[in-house]
Kinemage of the C-alpha trace (Angstrom):
@kinemage 1
@onewidth
@group {chain A} dominant
@subgroup {mainchain}
@vectorlist {calphas} color= white
{ca met a 1} P 0.000 0.000 0.000
{ca arg a 2} L 1.315 3.400 -0.980
{ca ile a 3} L 0.205 6.488 0.947
{ca leu a 4} L 0.704 10.048 -0.281
{ca val a 5} L 0.669 12.682 2.466
{ca thr a 6} L 0.062 16.343 1.681
{ca gly a 7} L 2.716 18.344 3.521
{ca arg a 8} L 5.914 17.355 5.288
{ca glu a 9} L 6.492 19.990 7.984
{ca gly a 10} L 3.306 19.664 10.034
{ca gln a 11} L 3.277 17.586 13.203
{ca val a 12} L 1.117 14.760 11.854
{ca ala a 13} L 2.899 14.736 8.486
{ca arg a 14} L 6.254 14.444 10.228
{ca ala a 15} L 4.920 11.643 12.411
{ca leu a 16} L 3.561 9.833 9.350
{ca ala a 17} L 6.999 9.964 7.755
{ca phe a 18} L 8.132 7.451 10.403
{ca cys a 19} L 5.119 5.129 10.044
{ca gly a 20} L 6.190 3.162 6.990
{ca thr a 21} L 6.394 -0.586 7.656
{ca asp a 22} L 6.611 -3.773 5.606
{ca gly a 23} L 3.908 -3.471 2.990
{ca val a 24} L 3.229 0.212 3.721
{ca ser a 25} L 5.105 2.975 1.901
{ca ile a 26} L 4.490 6.588 2.968
{ca thr a 27} L 5.616 9.596 0.946
{ca cys a 28} L 5.208 13.109 2.347
{ca val a 29} L 5.223 15.906 -0.239
{ca gly a 30} L 4.903 19.563 0.698
{ca arg a 31} L 5.320 22.969 -0.842
{ca pro a 32} L 6.475 23.944 -3.390
{ca asp a 33} L 6.151 20.472 -4.927
{ca leu a 34} L 2.641 19.948 -3.587
{ca asp a 35} L 0.428 22.856 -2.567
{ca ile a 36} L -3.176 21.887 -1.816
{ca thr a 37} L -4.366 25.287 -3.038
{ca asp a 38} L -3.041 24.266 -6.475
{ca arg a 39} L -5.024 21.270 -7.759
{ca ser a 40} L -2.555 20.631 -10.580
{ca ser a 41} L 0.292 20.093 -8.095
{ca ile a 42} L -1.731 17.369 -6.343
{ca asp a 43} L -2.492 15.695 -9.665
{ca arg a 44} L 1.214 15.732 -10.561
{ca ala a 45} L 2.197 14.158 -7.244
{ca ile a 46} L -0.435 11.455 -7.657
{ca lys a 47} L 0.746 10.703 -11.168
{ca glu a 48} L 4.364 10.468 -10.028
{ca ile a 49} L 3.898 8.488 -6.810
{ca arg a 50} L 0.851 6.435 -7.830
{ca pro a 51} L -0.515 6.091 -4.293
{ca asp a 52} L -3.409 3.941 -3.132
{ca ile a 53} L -4.548 6.398 -0.443
{ca leu a 54} L -4.268 10.185 -0.125
{ca val a 55} L -3.899 11.613 3.387
{ca asn a 56} L -4.469 15.336 3.889
{ca pro a 57} L -3.158 16.784 7.170
{ca ala a 58} L -2.110 20.046 5.446
{ca ala a 59} L -3.952 23.033 6.903
{ca tyr a 60} L -3.854 26.682 7.866
{ca thr a 61} L -3.521 26.393 11.657
{ca ala a 62} L -2.786 29.974 12.783
{ca val a 63} L -5.976 30.161 14.851
{ca asp a 64} L -5.700 33.793 15.950
{ca lys a 65} L -4.249 35.060 12.691
{ca ala a 66} L -7.170 33.520 10.819
{ca glu a 67} L -9.459 36.130 12.372
{ca ser a 68} L -7.755 38.779 10.233
{ca glu a 69} L -6.962 36.464 7.304
{ca pro a 70} L -10.233 34.621 6.625
{ca glu a 71} L -9.640 34.437 2.871
{ca thr a 72} L -6.337 32.628 3.383
{ca ala a 73} L -7.784 30.287 6.002
{ca phe a 74} L -10.663 29.286 3.724
{ca ala a 75} L -8.406 29.006 0.670
{ca val a 76} L -6.367 26.335 2.455
{ca asn a 77} L -8.803 24.676 4.850
{ca arg a 78} L -11.849 24.593 2.562
{ca asp a 79} L -10.679 24.949 -1.028
{ca gly a 80} L -7.421 23.070 -0.487
{ca ala a 81} L -9.263 20.242 1.271
{ca arg a 82} L -11.681 20.062 -1.652
{ca asn a 83} L -8.771 19.929 -4.106
{ca ala a 84} L -7.166 17.038 -2.250
{ca ala a 85} L -10.393 15.056 -1.993
{ca ala a 86} L -11.349 15.681 -5.610
{ca ala a 87} L -7.889 14.744 -6.889
{ca ala a 88} L -8.090 11.487 -4.929
{ca ala a 89} L -11.575 10.783 -6.299
{ca ala a 90} L -10.397 11.430 -9.855
{ca ala a 91} L -7.635 8.872 -9.305
{ca gly a 92} L -10.119 6.356 -7.898
{ca met a 93} L -8.795 6.306 -4.362
{ca pro a 94} L -9.950 7.231 -0.834
{ca val a 95} L -8.927 10.331 1.065
{ca val a 96} L -8.221 10.625 4.802
{ca his a 97} L -8.652 14.199 5.986
{ca leu a 98} L -7.583 15.673 9.340
{ca ser a 99} L -9.918 18.055 11.147
{ca thr a 100} L -10.362 19.606 14.573
{ca asp a 101} L -12.419 20.078 17.737
{ca tyr a 102} L -12.844 23.726 16.702
{ca val a 103} L -15.800 22.702 14.526
{ca phe a 104} L -17.786 22.585 17.794
{ca ala a 105} L -18.891 25.500 19.957
{ca gly a 106} L -17.284 23.974 23.030
{ca asp a 107} L -20.250 24.502 25.333
{ca lys a 108} L -21.413 20.889 25.711
{ca pro a 109} L -20.962 19.574 29.277
{ca ser a 110} L -19.764 16.141 28.094
{ca pro a 111} L -17.453 14.838 25.339
{ca tyr a 112} L -18.630 15.479 21.790
{ca val a 113} L -19.691 12.589 19.569
{ca glu a 114} L -19.583 12.670 15.792
{ca thr a 115} L -23.320 13.277 15.412
{ca asp a 116} L -23.433 16.327 17.692
{ca ala a 117} L -24.374 19.628 16.086
{ca thr a 118} L -21.392 21.670 14.994
{ca gly a 119} L -21.112 25.371 15.778
{ca pro a 120} L -17.644 26.849 15.324
{ca ala a 121} L -16.927 30.088 17.164
{ca ser a 122} L -13.860 31.193 15.173
{ca val a 123} L -12.810 31.762 11.571
{ca tyr a 124} L -10.441 28.823 11.869
{ca gly a 125} L -13.261 26.579 13.074
{ca his a 126} L -15.588 27.728 10.310
{ca ser a 127} L -12.895 27.111 7.685
{ca lys a 128} L -12.208 23.600 8.974
{ca leu a 129} L -15.911 22.732 9.065
{ca ala a 130} L -16.246 24.002 5.509
{ca gly a 131} L -13.307 21.757 4.636
{ca glu a 132} L -15.057 18.711 6.110
{ca glu a 133} L -18.153 19.459 4.029
{ca ala a 134} L -16.068 19.980 0.882
{ca val a 135} L -14.226 16.674 1.377
{ca ala a 136} L -17.461 14.727 1.875
{ca glu a 137} L -18.984 16.298 -1.227
{ca ala a 138} L -15.919 15.784 -3.439
{ca asn a 139} L -15.111 12.178 -2.517
{ca pro a 140} L -17.622 9.630 -1.139
{ca ala a 141} L -14.692 7.352 -0.187
{ca his a 142} L -13.520 9.580 2.638
{ca val a 143} L -12.605 9.436 6.301
{ca ile a 144} L -12.503 12.622 8.356
{ca leu a 145} L -10.517 12.377 11.593
{ca arg a 146} L -11.175 15.110 14.136
{ca thr a 147} L -8.518 15.529 16.787
{ca ala a 148} L -7.468 18.132 19.361
{ca trp a 149} L -4.579 19.596 21.350
{ca val a 150} L -1.943 18.059 19.078
{ca tyr a 151} L 1.667 18.032 20.269
{ca ser a 152} L 4.979 16.379 19.399
{ca pro a 153} L 8.746 16.842 19.932
{ca trp a 154} L 8.918 18.974 16.770
{ca gly a 155} L 7.179 21.977 15.255
{ca his a 156} L 5.151 24.605 17.106
{ca asn a 157} L 2.985 23.266 19.921
{ca phe a 158} L 2.108 23.676 23.587
{ca val a 159} L 4.839 21.364 24.873
{ca lys a 160} L 7.572 23.220 23.013
{ca thr a 161} L 6.150 26.587 24.124
{ca met a 162} L 6.038 25.604 27.808
{ca leu a 163} L 9.609 24.288 27.761
{ca arg a 164} L 10.809 27.468 26.071
{ca leu a 165} L 9.014 29.732 28.572
{ca ala a 166} L 10.424 27.764 31.502
{ca glu a 167} L 13.930 28.623 30.380
{ca thr a 168} L 13.403 32.279 31.316
{ca arg a 169} L 10.480 32.303 33.769
{ca asp a 170} L 9.926 30.946 37.255
{ca thr a 171} L 6.128 31.091 36.897
{ca val a 172} L 3.939 30.530 33.847
{ca arg a 173} L 0.280 31.607 33.806
{ca val a 174} L -1.868 28.998 32.025
{ca val a 175} L -5.604 28.784 31.345
{ca ala a 176} L -7.403 26.255 33.544
{ca asp a 177} L -11.029 26.463 32.359
{ca gln a 178} L -10.609 24.904 28.915
{ca his a 179} L -10.737 21.105 28.898
{ca gly a 180} L -9.505 18.499 26.436
{ca ala a 181} L -7.193 15.571 25.816
{ca pro a 182} L -3.621 16.381 24.706
{ca thr a 183} L -3.018 14.101 21.731
{ca tyr a 184} L 0.412 12.924 20.609
{ca ala a 185} L 0.960 13.358 16.859
{ca pro a 186} L 2.521 9.882 16.378
{ca asp a 187} L -0.646 8.345 17.869
{ca ile a 188} L -2.729 10.244 15.314
{ca ala a 189} L -0.402 8.981 12.597
{ca asp a 190} L -0.976 5.418 13.791
{ca cys a 191} L -4.734 5.963 13.504
{ca val a 192} L -4.306 7.287 9.964
{ca val a 193} L -2.415 4.159 8.931
{ca ile a 194} L -5.019 1.908 10.568
{ca val a 195} L -7.754 3.674 8.586
{ca ala a 196} L -5.732 3.498 5.373
{ca leu a 197} L -5.191 -0.233 5.786
{ca ala a 198} L -8.908 -0.797 6.353
{ca ala a 199} L -9.775 1.236 3.270
{ca phe a 200} L -7.135 -0.520 1.178
{ca ala a 201} L -8.399 -3.942 2.232
{ca ala a 202} L -12.046 -3.157 1.448
{ca leu a 203} L -12.092 -0.284 -1.019
{ca glu a 204} L -15.715 -0.711 -2.076
{ca ser a 205} L -17.045 -1.152 1.453
{ca glu a 206} L -18.724 1.728 3.229
{ca ala a 207} L -18.046 0.338 6.708
{ca trp a 208} L -14.885 2.388 7.221
{ca arg a 209} L -16.137 5.646 5.672
{ca gly a 210} L -17.303 8.695 7.593
{ca thr a 211} L -16.246 11.014 10.396
{ca tyr a 212} L -14.420 9.862 13.523
{ca his a 213} L -12.901 11.398 16.639
{ca val a 214} L -9.335 10.468 17.587
{ca thr a 215} L -7.906 11.934 20.782
{ca ala a 216} L -5.879 10.533 23.643
{ca ala a 217} L -7.591 8.785 26.532
{ca gly a 218} L -8.215 10.840 29.658
{ca glu a 219} L -8.668 14.567 29.981
{ca thr a 220} L -7.185 17.651 31.617
{ca asn a 221} L -7.024 21.429 31.225
{ca trp a 222} L -4.186 23.513 29.836
{ca ala a 223} L -2.784 24.230 33.309
{ca gly a 224} L -2.814 20.520 34.150
{ca phe a 225} L -1.110 19.782 30.845
{ca ala a 226} L 1.593 22.341 31.658
{ca glu a 227} L 2.165 20.824 35.103
{ca ala a 228} L 2.621 17.377 33.545
{ca ile a 229} L 5.087 18.802 31.029
{ca phe a 230} L 7.189 20.475 33.726
{ca ala a 231} L 7.150 17.359 35.919
{ca ala a 232} L 8.413 15.261 33.003
{ca ser a 233} L 11.030 17.874 32.171
{ca ala a 234} L 12.266 18.175 35.760
{ca ala a 235} L 12.710 14.402 35.936
{ca arg a 236} L 15.082 14.655 32.980
{ca gly a 237} L 16.986 17.713 34.153
{ca gly a 238} L 15.159 20.010 31.752
{ca pro a 239} L 13.575 23.441 32.315
{ca thr a 240} L 10.667 23.707 34.737
{ca ala a 241} L 8.407 26.397 36.179
{ca arg a 242} L 5.527 26.848 38.593
{ca val a 243} L 2.091 26.919 36.938
{ca glu a 244} L -0.344 29.664 37.932
{ca pro a 245} L -3.861 28.651 36.811
{ca ile a 246} L -5.887 31.484 35.241
{ca ser a 247} L -9.240 31.826 33.491
{ca thr a 248} L -9.886 32.331 29.802
{ca ala a 249} L -10.955 35.886 30.618
{ca asp a 250} L -7.479 36.542 32.023
{ca tyr a 251} L -5.884 35.598 28.688
{ca pro a 252} L -7.922 37.176 25.874
{ca thr a 253} L -7.141 36.076 22.310
{ca pro a 254} L -8.487 37.225 18.914
{ca ala a 255} L -10.092 33.811 18.308
{ca arg a 256} L -12.478 32.249 20.784
{ca arg a 257} L -11.297 28.861 22.072
{ca pro a 258} L -13.711 26.012 22.876
{ca arg a 259} L -14.180 25.594 26.629
{ca asn a 260} L -14.838 21.904 26.010
{ca ser a 261} L -12.564 20.211 23.463
{ca arg a 262} L -13.258 16.691 24.705
{ca leu a 263} L -14.096 14.269 21.888
{ca ser a 264} L -15.493 10.769 22.358
{ca asn a 265} L -13.448 8.073 20.603
{ca gly a 266} L -16.098 5.368 20.908
{ca lys a 267} L -16.991 5.181 17.222
{ca phe a 268} L -13.355 4.893 16.131
{ca cys a 269} L -12.602 2.224 18.744
{ca thr a 270} L -15.628 0.173 17.671
{ca thr a 271} L -15.003 0.454 13.927
{ca phe a 272} L -11.238 -0.019 13.887
{ca ala a 273} L -10.652 -1.933 17.154
{ca his a 274} L -8.045 0.552 18.310
{ca thr a 275} L -7.815 2.593 21.508
{ca leu a 276} L -5.491 5.563 21.886
{ca pro a 277} L -3.134 5.662 24.907
{ca asp a 278} L -3.643 7.923 27.909
{ca trp a 279} L -2.302 11.433 27.398
{ca arg a 280} L -0.147 11.264 30.537
{ca asp a 281} L 1.924 8.397 29.166
{ca arg a 282} L 2.708 10.190 25.936
{ca val a 283} L 3.717 13.470 27.614
{ca gln a 284} L 6.669 11.658 29.181
{ca met a 285} L 7.764 10.366 25.777
{ca cys a 286} L 7.308 13.706 24.037
{ca val a 287} L 9.169 15.771 26.616
{ca ala a 288} L 12.094 13.354 26.502
{ca gly a 289} L 12.197 13.711 22.720
{ca ala a 290} L 11.890 17.504 22.829
{ca ile a 291} L 14.733 17.834 25.351
{ca leu a 292} L 16.875 15.465 23.291
{ca asn a 293} L 16.251 17.535 20.150
{ca glu a 294} L 17.204 20.735 21.969
{ca asn a 295} L 20.447 19.213 23.260
{ca arg a 296} L 21.650 18.018 19.890
C-alpha cells in the first residue's frame, strides 16, 4: 500500500513519515512540490507516486491570525481540502482528511460525539468545518478524523512553548477552564495508517467511511497539561516552572477557544478496534524527545 501525504512539515505529516512498515510505503510531499491550493500540483504528485490512499493533514492552523486572514484560512482549509479530496476521487482512491475540535462550539458539558451539532466560534473553526463538508462532497470514499490539542517533539505546539518559557520564567500563567485531551501526533499517525489499511483492504465497502474522533484517553485542562510537562522535564533535568492557573478571561485572544474540546473516541474504537493511549503516558515520551532535540 502506498500512501501520499500532503505536507511534510506539520506535526502529523512528520509523524507519518516514520510510520512506513513492511507493505506500507508513505511519501510526504509539501510545498512547493505539492500545494493543496493548487489542484494541478496534487495531480502531478499522484501521477508520479501512484498512491493507493491520499492523506491530507495540510492546513492553515494559525488560529488567531485567521481572524484577520479569513480568505487565506478558507483558501487552504476549505478549497485546499476540496482539491485534495477531488484529486483522490479522480484517481479512484480514498482520502483521509484531518480536522479539529474547533468545529464545535465547546459549550457541551460532556465529550462530543460525531453526530453532535457543529457550531464553530472562530474563523479557523468555520474554515475547517467548511473543509469537512467539501471533502465529503468531493469524494464519497472519505474518512474525516477530528482531533485536538496536538503536540509532538517537533514543530510549534504547547509542549515546546512551555519548555521554552520555563527557560526564562519561574512562573507561567496557564488557562485552567478549557478542557480536552492532549493528543500525541505519532498516535494520530498510527490511527491514519489503521484507517488506510482498512480502506485498502475493502475499497468498495462503506463500513470504514465517515467522520471519527481520535484523541488521547483521559482529559485535563491547559494548566494541568503544563504541570505534567514540567514534571516530566524536571525528571530529565530540563527546564521547569511553577504553573499559575488562570481563566480564559485573564488571557484574551483574537479567536475564541472552545471551553470543552473533549471528543469521544467510541466510534473509532468500535469500527477499527483501536484505543489511543492515555495522554499522561505520551507526555513523558514527548518531553524526553523535545529535550533530546534541543540538546543536539
